[in-house]
C-alpha positions in Angstrom: 152.4 88.3 67.7 153.0 92.1 67.5 154.5 94.3 70.1 153.8 98.0 69.9 154.2 101.1 72.1 150.8 102.6 72.9 150.1 106.3 73.9 153.5 107.0 72.4 154.9 109.6 70.0 158.2 107.8 69.6 159.6 104.3 70.1 160.6 103.3 73.6 157.9 105.6 75.2 154.3 105.1 76.1 153.2 101.6 77.2 154.3 98.4 75.4 151.7 95.8 74.7 151.6 92.5 72.9 148.8 91.6 70.5 147.9 88.1 69.3 145.2 87.7 66.6 143.8 84.2 66.7 141.5 82.2 64.5 139.9 80.6 67.7 140.6 80.9 71.4 143.5 79.1 72.9 143.0 77.5 76.4 142.9 80.1 79.1 146.0 78.6 80.8 148.0 78.9 77.5 147.0 82.6 77.0 148.0 83.2 80.6 151.4 81.6 80.1 152.0 83.6 76.9 151.3 86.8 78.9 153.6 85.6 81.7 156.3 84.8 79.1 156.0 88.2 77.5 156.3 89.9 80.9 154.6 93.0 79.6 151.9 94.9 81.4 149.3 93.4 79.0 149.0 90.9 76.2 145.7 91.2 74.2 144.1 88.3 72.4 141.5 88.7 69.6 139.2 86.5 67.6 137.1 87.7 64.8 133.3 87.2 65.1 131.3 88.5 62.2 132.0 92.2 61.7 133.6 92.7 65.1 136.5 91.3 67.2 136.2 89.7 70.6 139.0 90.8 72.9 140.6 89.6 76.1 143.5 91.1 78.2 146.0 89.3 80.3 148.7 90.6 82.7 151.6 88.3 83.6 149.5 87.1 86.5 145.8 87.3 85.6 143.0 88.2 83.2 141.6 91.7 83.6 138.2 93.3 82.9 139.5 96.2 80.7 142.8 97.5 79.3 143.0 100.8 77.4 146.6 100.7 76.0 146.3 97.1 74.8 143.0 97.9 73.1 144.7 100.8 71.4 147.5 98.5 70.4 145.1 95.9 69.1 143.3 98.4 66.9 146.6 99.6 65.5 147.6 96.0 64.6 144.2 95.3 63.0 144.1 98.6 61.0 147.7 98.1 59.7 148.2 94.3 59.3 144.7 92.9 58.8 141.6 93.4 56.7 140.0 96.2 58.7 139.0 99.0 56.2 136.4 100.9 58.2 137.6 103.9 60.1 135.9 102.5 63.3 136.7 99.1 64.7 134.0 97.3 66.7 135.2 95.2 69.6 133.4 93.2 72.3 134.6 92.1 75.8 132.6 89.6 77.8 133.7 91.6 80.9 133.3 95.2 79.7 130.7 95.0 76.8 130.9 96.9 73.6 134.0 98.9 72.8 135.2 100.7 69.7 138.3 102.4 68.3 138.3 105.0 65.6 141.2 105.9 63.3 141.5 109.7 63.1 143.0 111.7 60.2 145.8 113.0 62.4 147.3 109.6 63.3 145.5 109.3 66.6 143.4 106.3 67.6 140.4 107.0 69.8 139.0 104.5 72.3 135.3 104.7 73.2 134.9 103.2 76.7 132.2 103.2 79.4 132.8 105.8 82.1 133.7 104.5 85.5 131.3 105.1 88.4 133.1 106.7 91.3 132.0 106.6 95.0 133.9 108.7 97.6 135.1 106.6 100.5 136.9 107.1 103.8 140.3 105.7 104.7 141.2 102.3 103.3 143.4 99.9 105.2 147.1 100.1 104.1 146.4 102.6 101.4 147.6 105.9 102.9 150.4 104.1 104.8 151.6 102.5 101.5 151.8 105.9 99.8 153.1 107.9 102.8 151.2 111.0 101.7 147.8 112.4 102.5 145.3 112.7 99.7 142.6 115.3 99.8 139.9 112.8 98.6 139.6 109.0 97.9 137.3 107.4 95.4 136.4 103.8 94.6 135.7 102.8 91.1 134.7 99.5 89.5 138.2 98.1 89.9 140.6 100.8 91.2 141.0 103.4 94.0 141.6 106.9 92.9 143.4 109.4 95.2 143.3 113.1 94.6 146.2 115.4 95.5 146.8 119.1 95.4 149.9 119.5 93.3 151.8 117.8 90.4 154.8 117.6 92.7 152.9 115.3 95.1 152.5 112.8 92.2 156.1 113.2 90.9 157.8 112.5 94.3 155.6 109.6 95.4 157.6 106.4 96.3 155.0 103.7 97.2 155.6 100.8 99.6 154.6 98.1 97.1 154.5 95.4 99.8 151.8 97.3 101.6 150.1 98.4 98.4 149.7 94.8 97.4 147.5 94.3 100.4 144.9 96.8 99.1 141.9 95.0 97.7 141.7 96.5 94.2 143.1 96.0 90.7 145.3 99.1 91.2 145.6 102.6 92.7 145.5 105.8 90.7 147.1 108.9 92.1 146.3 112.2 90.4 146.6 116.0 90.6 146.2 119.1 88.5 148.9 119.4 85.9 151.3 122.3 85.3 151.3 122.1 81.5 148.3 119.8 81.0 144.9 119.6 82.6 145.8 116.7 85.0 148.6 114.2 85.7 148.5 110.8 87.1 150.4 107.6 88.0 149.0 104.1 88.3 150.3 101.4 90.7 149.1 97.8 90.4 151.3 95.3 92.2 148.2 93.2 92.7 148.4 92.4 88.9 152.1 91.9 88.8 152.8 95.5 87.7 154.4 97.8 90.2 153.8 100.9 88.1 152.1 100.9 84.7 153.7 103.3 82.2 150.4 104.6 80.7 147.0 103.3 81.7 144.1 104.0 79.2 141.5 102.3 81.4 142.4 104.5 84.4 141.2 107.5 82.4 137.7 106.2 82.5 137.9 107.2 86.1 140.1 110.2 85.8 138.2 111.9 82.9 134.8 112.1 84.6 136.3 113.5 87.8 138.5 116.2 86.2 135.9 117.1 83.6 133.5 118.0 86.4 136.2 119.7 88.5 137.6 121.8 85.6 134.3 122.4 83.8 135.7 121.1 80.5 134.7 118.1 78.4 138.0 117.9 76.4 141.1 117.4 78.5 144.8 116.7 77.9 146.4 114.4 80.4 149.9 113.2 81.2 150.9 110.0 83.0 154.1 110.6 84.9 155.8 107.2 84.6 159.5 106.9 83.6 158.4 106.3 80.0 155.6 108.8 80.1 152.6 109.2 77.9 150.1 111.8 76.6 146.4 111.0 76.5 143.6 113.1 75.0 140.4 112.7 76.8 136.8 113.6 76.1 133.9 113.2 78.6 130.6 112.1 77.1 128.6 111.4 80.2 128.3 107.6 80.3 131.2 107.2 77.8 134.7 108.5 77.6 136.9 109.0 74.5 140.6 108.3 75.1 143.0 109.1 72.2 146.7 108.4 71.6 149.2 107.3 69.1 150.9 104.0 68.6 154.4 103.1 67.4 155.2 99.5 66.2 158.2 97.7 67.6 158.2 94.0 66.9 156.6 91.3 64.7 157.1 87.7 65.6 155.8 84.1 65.9 155.1 82.1 69.0 156.1 78.4 68.9 153.6 76.3 70.8 
């Protein structure tokens, strides 16, 4: 098992993820227990199939459809510790389809993910009450709600009621606003998955990038996730796909005794 910090320029920043490269799948309940034991936002498991790798992601409580930072972490591990020599790594998820990660010359790794499809919605039970602040717009994506605010300060000062937020029927809740020094900022809350606040959420940017690209009239954007650890994400909107780039810093190599 490897543990690395994704979307990080230095150790102890960005979002930590564990990566386990297997020769064949473990039972689902064992992978879930490993993720619970790690107690990180995500643990990724990979199995090689031909010229690509199959990938699955587990939080401490459940398997999820897509995880950006753990995919970035997985690519770093495969590029640095395994026999991946191509600059682009092909991955496949039974829940999210074809994915790829490209190793750039400047040290960045770039995810290529499907864009989320957003539908504007009205008030959602518990949502505004849980956040104690009034968004200007609310969208529903495939797995998350995304709430739009006017100012970066609205995002910085937010103190959610996680008991109420846990009642919202979604994987998580994204809150976002225009940034002062970057194009947009965000935070991501997911008590439903056992994560009160995720440090940096790559998959959330499949929702954020299409929205802000259209609002700002730019295809290439710089984003900042305003968690306590923080993280910088480079985004590019391609229509039905989104490129999400960041750096990875290794922290730990170990063995799991089963």
